[in-house]
N, C-alpha and C positions, 0 to 999 in steps of 0.2 A: 611747700608741701601743704600748708594751710589752705592756699588758694585752690589746690587740686581737690582737697577734701570738701571745701565749700562748694565747688563746682559739682562734685559727685552728689552731695546731699541735696543740692538745689535742682537736680534733674527731676523731671516730672514723674517718672516711673518709681523713683525711690520714695517720693512723698506720697504717691498714690498707694504704694505698698504699705507704708506706715499707717496711713489713714485706714486702709482695709483691715490691717491687723487689729488696730484699736477698736474699730467698729465690730469686727468679728468677735473679739473677746466680750464686748458688751452684749452683743446679740446672743452669744453662747450662754451667758448668765441668764438672760431673759428666757431662753428656750429651756435651759436646765430647770429653772424655777417652774415653768409651765408644765414640764414633764413630771417633776417630783411633787408639785403641789396641786396640780389639777388633773392631769391625765392618769397617772399611776393610781391615785386613790379611786378614780372611777373604774379603771380596769380591774383593780383589786375587788371592788364591790361587785362587778359583773361576774367575775370568776369565783366568787364565794367569800367575800370579805377578807381577802388576803392582802397583807401589806408586803409588797415585793421586797422591800429593803430588809425584812425580817426572815427571808427565805435562805436556808443554808442546809448543807449536808454535813453532819458530824463525821470526822475522820478518826476520832479516838474513842468511839463508843459512848459519847455523851447521851444522856436521856433526851428524847425529843421534847420540845416545848420550852427549852431554855432560851433566854435572850442571847443575842450574838456575843456580847461581851462576856457573859457567864460561860457560854460554850467555849469561847476562845481561852478562857482561864483553865479549862479542863483539858484542852488539847486543840489540835488543828481543826478548822472548819473550812468548807468551800462556801463562800457567800455568793451564790449564783443569783440571788435577787438583785443585788446591786449591779451585777453584770447585765441582767435583763433590762434594768432601768437605763443603763448607759447605752445599750443597743437601741432602745426606743428613742432615747435622747438624740443619738446620732442620726437615726432615720428622719426624725422630725426636723433637725437642723438641715440635713441634706435636702429635704423636700422644700423647706422654706427658702433656701439658697436657690434652688431650681426655680421657684416661683418668682423670686426677685430678678434673676437673670432673664427669665422669660419676659417679664414685664419691661425690663430695661431694653431688651431687644426690640420690643414693639415701638419704643420711642426713638430708636435709631433710624436715621434716614438712610434709605438704600443708596449705595454708591452709584453715581450715574454711569450708565453703560455707554462707552464710546461708539459712535456711529461706524459701521464697517467702511473700510477704505478699499476693499477688494471684493471681487466676485469670482465665481468659478466659471471657467470656459465650458460651454455646453458640449464641446467636442472632445476635449482632452482632460477636463476636470482640474486643470491647473489654475492656481489663483492668478488673477489679472486685475489691474486697476479698474475702478468703476467706470471711468471715462474712456476706456480703451475701445477702439473700433475694430481692432484686429488682434488676435491672440499672438503674443510673442513666442509662444511655445510651439503651436501647431500651424500658425499662419492662417487660421480660418477667420472669415469675416463674421463679425458679431452683429 
């Protein structure tokens, strides 16, 4: 059983997946920091000095202007600002992954195309070998 497990772990696609998950988690932290620390403050400044993480809708009649922890003490709140930040975070990660895959595909060598071994008969349009002098389907001379 141990040898089967070792064989399973040592397969290339399992190791590739493990590396991808680890790099993806690290990349996600970088992008999350970029969104929260760089992009969202700039977006907040452009739309009127708004900190998106402080945006919420009170559900229990709290007075506007309270901090989220204070508003939560008084009742339920919908913190849609964090949701907006997470959506932007996802879109940026998806775009970055798209760019990485696009760049990786440029470095990939195209697979060689095999030379054709047949041609179509001009009379009956059936496939015949390239070196044929007579069609085996309609008996026309080529």
